[in-house]
C-alpha positions as CSV (number, residue, x, y, z in Angstrom):
1,X,-48.4,-99.1,140.7
2,X,-46.5,-96.1,139.5
3,X,-42.7,-95.9,139.4
4,X,-41.5,-92.7,141.1
5,X,-38.0,-91.3,140.5
6,X,-37.5,-89.2,143.6
7,X,-34.6,-87.1,144.8
8,X,-32.9,-90.2,146.3
9,X,-32.6,-91.8,142.9
10,X,-31.1,-88.7,141.4
11,X,-28.6,-88.2,144.3
12,X,-27.4,-91.8,144.0
13,X,-27.1,-91.5,140.2
14,X,-25.1,-88.3,140.6
15,X,-22.8,-90.0,143.1
16,X,-22.2,-92.9,140.6
17,X,-21.6,-90.6,137.7
18,X,-19.2,-88.5,139.8
19,X,-17.3,-91.7,140.9
20,X,-17.0,-92.8,137.3
21,X,-15.9,-89.4,135.9
22,X,-13.3,-88.9,138.7
23,X,-12.4,-92.5,139.5
24,X,-11.3,-93.6,136.0
25,X,-8.7,-90.8,135.4
26,X,-7.4,-91.1,139.0
27,X,-7.0,-94.9,138.6
28,X,-5.3,-94.4,135.2
29,X,-2.9,-91.8,136.5
30,X,-2.0,-94.0,139.5
31,X,-1.4,-97.0,137.2
32,X,0.9,-94.9,135.0
33,X,2.8,-93.7,138.0
34,X,3.2,-97.4,139.2
35,X,4.3,-98.6,135.8
36,X,6.9,-95.7,135.3
37,X,8.3,-96.5,138.8
38,X,8.6,-100.2,138.0
39,X,10.1,-99.7,134.5
40,X,12.6,-97.1,135.7
41,X,13.8,-99.4,138.5
42,X,13.9,-102.4,136.2
43,X,15.8,-100.5,133.5
44,X,18.4,-99.4,136.1
45,X,19.0,-103.0,137.2
46,X,19.3,-104.5,133.7
47,X,22.9,-104.9,132.5
48,X,24.3,-105.6,129.0
49,X,24.4,-109.3,128.5
50,X,21.5,-110.1,130.8
51,X,19.0,-112.8,129.7
52,X,15.4,-112.4,128.6
53,X,14.3,-114.2,131.7
54,X,16.0,-111.6,134.0
55,X,14.4,-108.8,132.0
56,X,11.0,-110.3,132.5
57,X,11.6,-110.8,136.2
58,X,12.6,-107.1,136.5
59,X,10.1,-105.5,134.0
60,X,7.3,-108.0,133.6
61,X,6.0,-109.4,130.4
62,X,6.4,-106.9,127.5
63,X,3.5,-105.0,126.1
64,X,4.9,-105.6,122.6
65,X,7.7,-107.4,120.9
66,X,9.2,-106.3,117.6
67,X,11.8,-107.6,115.3
68,X,14.5,-105.0,114.9
69,X,13.8,-104.3,111.3
70,X,10.6,-102.5,112.3
71,X,12.8,-99.5,113.3
72,X,13.7,-99.0,109.7
73,X,17.4,-99.6,110.2
74,X,18.2,-102.9,111.8
75,X,21.8,-101.7,112.5
76,X,20.7,-98.8,114.7
77,X,19.2,-98.5,118.2
78,X,16.2,-96.3,118.7
79,X,18.6,-93.5,119.8
80,X,20.5,-93.8,116.5
81,X,23.6,-95.5,117.9
82,X,25.0,-98.6,116.2
83,X,23.8,-101.9,117.6
84,X,26.3,-104.4,119.0
85,X,26.2,-108.1,118.0
86,X,23.2,-107.8,115.7
87,X,19.6,-107.3,116.9
88,X,17.0,-110.0,117.0
89,X,14.2,-108.6,119.0
90,X,13.0,-105.5,121.0
91,X,10.8,-105.8,124.2
92,X,8.6,-102.7,124.6
93,X,6.9,-101.5,127.7
94,X,4.5,-98.6,127.3
95,X,3.6,-95.7,129.5
96,X,2.1,-92.4,128.5
97,X,4.5,-90.7,126.0
98,X,7.5,-92.8,127.1
99,X,8.0,-96.3,125.7
100,X,10.8,-98.3,127.5
101,X,12.8,-100.6,125.2
102,X,15.1,-103.5,125.8
103,X,16.9,-105.0,122.7
104,X,18.2,-108.5,122.5
105,X,20.8,-110.1,120.2
106,X,20.7,-113.5,118.4
107,X,21.6,-115.2,121.7
108,X,18.7,-113.5,123.6
109,X,21.1,-111.3,125.6
110,X,20.5,-107.6,126.2
111,X,22.5,-105.4,123.8
112,X,20.6,-102.1,124.4
113,X,18.2,-100.6,126.9
114,X,16.6,-97.2,127.1
115,X,13.4,-95.3,126.4
116,X,12.1,-92.9,123.8
117,X,10.6,-89.6,124.7
118,X,8.0,-88.1,122.4
119,X,9.1,-84.8,120.9
C-alpha cells in the first residue's frame, strides 16, 4: 500500500497554516485590546488610599510586583514625582508598550497610579 499525498492533503495543510499565521496575531491583538480596556477602566476607578484587594478586584492579579527600590530612587514615582507616605510595592500590569503601575505604601494603600509610555 502506497501513501499518496493528493491535492486534498495540501489544501487542508494550507488552510491550517493560514489559520495559524493569521489567527495568532489576531488573537494577540484582540487580547491586547481587551487588557488595555480593562486596565484603563480599572485605573480610572482606583482612588488614593484604596486597598490592594480593591485594586485586584478592578485590575486582576498583577503581572509583576516590584519593591520600589527597583526604580532606582525609592522616593520617586515612575513619573519622577515625589512619593507620599513611603513606597512598599508596585503592582505592574503589562500591555504592548504601556505598563500600568499601582504603587502601595507601608499600609498597603494606593499612593500612586499611572502608566509609562515607551519613548
